[in-house]
N, C-alpha and C positions, 0 to 999 in steps of 0.2 A: 442644633441635633446633628453640628460635627461633632460634639462629644462623644456621643452614644457610637456604639460599634454595631455595623450595619450586619445583617443576618441575612446569609444566601439562601435563596430559595427554594435551592431541593431540601437545604435542613427544615425552613419551614411547614415542606408540605410531606415531608417524611416523619419531621413527629407529630404535625397536628394538634399540638397544643393551642386550647383554645383556652382564653379570659387574657395570654400574656400581653404585654407592644412589643413590637416590633419598630426596626428600621432596614427599611430594603431601596433598592436601591440597581435599574436596569434601564434598558430601552419598555419604549410601548411598541406594543403589537397591534391591538386595535382601542379604541374609546369608542363607546357606544353612551348617548346621555340623551336627557328626557330631562323636561321641568326640574320634577324632585332630585334625579339622580344620575350621577356618570360611573359609566363599568372601566374601567382601562385594565386591561391584559396587561400585566408585568413581565418580562423575561429577562435575567443577568447571566442568561449562557449556562449557569450552573445544570439544569435540567432540563430538558423539550420541552417541560411542561410549561404554562404561565400561572402568575398570582395574578388573582385577581384584586385588583383596589374596589372600593367603593365609597366617591367620593359625593357629598351630600354640598352641595351650589349653594348653601345658603351658610355656609359653613369656609368652604373654599372658596377665595375667590375667583368671579365666572375671568377674569382677566385671564388668572393660574391657568385654569383648564381649558379657555381654549385655544393656548400655547403647547397642550397635548398632544399633540400630532404624532401617529404612526410614525414611529423612527426616533423621535427626541427624550432624552435621556433625564429621568427625576429620582428625586431621592422622596422618597413615602413617611413619614411613622404614623402610628397607629393603633390601633389594637384588633386582636385575632378571634374574630367570634367565629362557629359555623356553619358553612355555608350554603347557604337557601338554593342552593341550582346543583344537577348533578355536576359529575366530574371532576369534584374536588373538596376535602372535607370540611375546607378553614378558607376564609378569604379576608381580608385585610380594611377596617373600615378605617380611614384616612383623617386622622385632627391634623395632620399639619403635612405640605409638599412644598418640593422646592423643582426649579427646574436647572438641570446643570447644564444642556444644551437641548437647543431647541434642533431640529429638522423639518425646512421649506414643504410642505405639500404638495407645490408644485414641482420642484425640484427633486424631492429626495425618492430614487426610482424603486424601492419598494415598496411599495403598498401594498395592501391586503387583496391580492389578486394573484391567480397561478400566472407564472412566469417562467418560462421554457426556459430547459437547461444550456441555449446557446446563450440568450442572453446575460445569465447570470457568470458565465467566463466572462463576459462581456465587462462585468463588475466583477471581479474577482476580492475584492477587498472588501465590499458593503456584503457575499455571496454565504458568511458563519451566521448574517444571524436570518439565514431564515431557517425554519424547522428541519429541512434535509438536509443541511451540511450543517447545520452545528451539528447534528443524531453523528455523520456522518466522522466527523473531527473529536467529538468526546468517545468513538469509538477507536479512532485511530489512534488516538492516545493512550486508550488500555490496551491496546494492544501492543502498542512500544515496550509500558512497562511488563505485561508479561511477557513478550522475547526477551528484554532483560533480567525478570524472574524466574522463566526455564531456563535461560545457561548459568543461571548464579545458583539456581539450586543446586544442578547438576554438578559445578566445582569447574566450570567454567570459564576463562581467563576471557573478559573482552576488553582485545587489542583497539588501538586509532592506526591503522592504514594506511599509505601518505595519499593525500588528495593531489599534489600536485607529482609526475610521476614522471620514469622518460620508460617507461615500455609501457605492450600493448598489451594484456594477460589473453583476451581472444587471439586476438594476431589476425581484427577485423580490418584495422587500420583507420574505423571510424570516431578517430578523436578528436576532441577540441585542444586545439593547439595553445600554450602557454609563450607569452614574450613579451619583453620589456623594450622591445628593438622599437625605434622609432617608422611606423608603416608606409611611414611617405617620403621615408631617405631607408630602406635598408641598406643595411650593408651588405657587400658581396663576396664572397672569394676569386683568384684569379678564376676558375675553371667556370664564376657566372653566380653560383649557389646562394642560397643567404648562409652570409657566415653567423653563423650559431656562435661562437666563441665569445661573440659580441656581444651573448646576450648574457642576463643577467646567472642563471644555472650554467653557463656555457656549452649547453648544449640543448638539444633538443628535446623538447618538454609535452607534455600535456595533459590533461584531465586524467582522472583515473576512470579506467571501463571497470575494474573492478579488482578489491582488496587479496584475492582467492594466491596467488603468486609470495606477497609479502605475510600472506596470514599460515602458508605453508610451514616459513620460514620460523614464523613463532610457534606452532604446532612442536614443532621440530627440538624446539626446550621446553616447552611446557605443559605439555602433550594434549589439554584440551583449549583451544582458543574459539573464540568468535569473534566474526568484525561484523560494523553495525554502521554504515557510514552511505553519502552519500557517494555513485556514481554518476558519471558520463558518457553518453554514446552520440556522434556528430551523426544520426540515423535521420536521413531525412522524410519521415517517414509520419504520416497525415493518417494513422489510424487509431481506432479507441484502445489501442492496445500499447499503444508505442508514446513514452515521452522521453525526452532530452538529458533531465539531469530525472532522479530518480535514488531510492533508498533502497542497500544490500544488504539483510542480512547471509554473513557466509563462516560458517565453524566447520574446524576442521582441526582433524581430530588424528592421533598420532596413533599407531598400533591398531588401526580399525581396519577390517576387512568391506568389502560391497556392503559385505551384507548386516553389521556392524553400522551402517552408512545411513543404508533404507531403514532401518531399526530407529534408528535417530530422527529422522526426519519425520518418518510416520509418529512417532511421539510426539513431537515438537508439536506439526499440525496439527493435530485431536487435542492436545493441551490448549491451545492457542484458542481455536474452536468454543472449545469447553469450559474458555475463560471470559470470552464475548459472552457464552450463553448466560452465565452467571452474573457479568457482570453489569451486563449495557440490555437489560429485559426492558426498559422502555423505547431505549433509541432502536434497539434490532426487532420493538412490536410496529414501532412505528413508518420502520425502513423496509418490512414486510408489507403490512398494508399498502404503503406505496407503492411495489412493487405490485400486487392482487391488482390495485386500482388502473393501475399503468394498463396495463394488458385485459383489461375485462370486454375494450371493444375490437379488440383482435380475434384473428380465425382462432377457431382449434389449434389447427395445426401452429400458429405462430407463439401461440403462448409457451413457456416454457413448463419441463415435463414436473420439476419438480420448484415450488416457490419458496424465498429463501430458508423461513427457519425450515421447514422440509432438509435443503440442502446443507444445513447446516448441522442438522440432526445424524441426516447419511453418512455423513463424514468421519464424528465419535461415536455411532451406530456403529460401522462396518470397519472389519478388518480388511487395508487392504491391499487389494488379491497382485501379486507377485509374477508378473510373465514375460517367462525373453522379447525381446524385436522379433527373432526367428519366425520367434510361436507368433504375435502381433500380426505380422505380415499374412503367417496363413490365414486368420481369423479375418482380417481386412479382404481380400484378395476372395474369400470364398461366400462376403456379407451379401444381400441385398441390394445394400445400394449400389455397390459394385458392379452387384453383375448385370444392375439395371443403371447403371452410369449417374447413378442420384447425386455421387461426391462431383467437388468441383475438382478433387483431384483425383485421378482414379491411379488405384495400388493396380502395378502392372507387375514387376517382383523385390525380390530382396534387393534390398541397396536406397526406395526409397526415402527420402526426409519425407517422416509423418506430418500434417498438416492438423489444423484446430479440426475439421470434423472428423479425422479419426479418429485423433484421440478423444475429444465425445462418445461418437458411435462406440467406444469398447467399453467406456466408464459407463452413459445412462441407456446405454439398448444391450449391452453384448454379457458386460459383471456385473453390471447393476450394482458395482460397490468402486471408491476408490481406486485405482489401479499405479500399482510402478510395475515401467518396462526398465528391464537390462538391457547390458551387451548387446549395445549398438557396433552398428559397421565402423569401422577406424576413419574410416574415407569420409565419413559427414558429421566425424568430432574432432572438438580440440587434442595438440599436441602432449598436454598434459596427462592423460589418460592412461589408468594403466592396459598392456597390451596383452590379450588374452591369447590362451596357449594355441588357440586355430590357428591365429596370424591374420585374423580378417573383423574378430571384432575386441570390443574394449570392455572395462569392466564400469560402465558409466550404468548410471538410474534418471528414468523421469518421473513425476510426480504427477497423477493425470485428476482433478479433481471437475466434477459436474459442471454442466454451466461457464468453461475458462477454459479446461484445454491443461493445460503443460501446466504448474506451478512450479514448482522444484526439477532444480538438476543438478546432477552431482557423477561422482566417481572417484573409484581409489585411484589413486594419482600412481603416474609412474613413478617406481623408487628404482630401478634399476637405469643406470648413469648409462652401460651402451647402448640399454635400448630404448632411451629418451634420446640420447645426441641426435640416434640413423635416426631417429622421427621427426627430430627438428629438422632436421635435413632435407628430409625429405619432402619435409613440407614451407621448406623458404626461409626458416624465423632461425637469423644469427645467433648463434651461443656462443660469442663475447662479448653481446649487449647487454647476456640472462649468468653470466658467469658467479654472481649472486645467488642464484637460485641451484647453478648445476652446482655450488658449494654442497649443499646439503644432502644432496648425492652422491658428494667425496668421500665429508666426513660424518661419518654412522649416521648414514643411511638408515632408514625402518618404513616400512609397510603405513601407510597411510592417506588417510580419505575426508573428503569435505561434501559441502553443498550449497548451493546460493538458492536464496528465496528473496525473488522480485518483492518488498513489502508492498508496495501499490497493490499490485498482481494480490497478493492478500488482504488487504483492505476488499478491494475488489469483491472478490468473490464473500468475505464477512459483511458485506454492507446493501452487497444487490448493485450494487449502481453496474452501471453497464457500459458507463466513457470512464477509463483512466483521468481522466482529467479531470476528472471531479471528487477525487481521492486524496490527493492531496491541493493544500492552501492555494499555491503560486504557481502553475503548470508553466513548463518548459518545451515548449513546443517550434516546431521550423518557422521563420515570422512571429512570433510570440515571445516577450522575456515582459510584458510589461508589469506593472507594478514592481 
């Protein structure tokens, strides 16, 4: 059996070729058997759909069939015939069968029944074998490819920015420290502080929270660049929207103003969603039906206004509405939920930091289309954002999606040296540590812009999953670094 090349189940189901012989390998999802015949549903990860194997107990040893339990890995060779049952065109009549790896039914945790998401997170090493996670991770792959294709086709250059860095781009201080010092015997200075000069990098370092600052440096030489890499936030947040380790897509473009930036972000988001619709049809249909099923017993008020496929089409079918923060505050302050005190965070006036409930109201109830919010108060935004002439707002933009709220955050960067250094002083950010960043303003400064898309936030949207821990293979959260 080993000399013959195996055929992926996806290829067999797509070709539907009857009469040819095939070798398939995969994991058993289910087995049904009576005296005359055994039906085995086999999946190899290439598709959501299983291939039905039909084995005659008179031809295949009973001892072999007994070992064909859920989770076991097998190789089967046989002839493809037209399927007698509904659901697929072909099935495999098994001529020979080999057990590659057994799965003790008393111990294998993924028996054919409904499992909770919480239980599956505890066995994250096995959960890709379920239909739901197989679908999610195939969609995730398609989106990774689509991101690179989008930027490559637009002439962008992919830049690898450092994972270990001495800067905290957001100034939030929630970083994971990196050290090779002996934690049981930490060297101290005369002042009693940790002596980082004895550390590997001879200074304090941490895992990156963003590749943006280094991305800006590259954009000021190459024009249009993007990064796509891991980022880390030591934020003690146990929510359905936060991870300690996640992936970020951060393009930076020289000579782009805020409008150019918003145009690119809108085009990218619509491209990614359309790519998923065009290339992940089976998996998206399964995830859509799953969401409908999950919500059917809920009260009307607790169900989503739109289900997955409708939300995806909502994004590709509508031009995004562009609204200033000031206009949005007026809309929210005068909205029914605000007047009737239905919002958890009431909007009192200008300067409020918008919450997810406000963002979703603007998208789902007021404009009924994705929204690009611009020109935020400078006091609630980062130091590097370009200050507007009103001296109150910055040239920032957030893109808001249905069901999820903010999905992209970006800004035109402050290219004027005097404005940037003044803002850094106001916010207590030491300019001597960012001398290299400021050099791009000293030598040939130019207007430039960029944005960040949290990749897992995007996958949440495209798959309809409700917990961010379920769209990354091995989630890192407070108290959890298993696997």
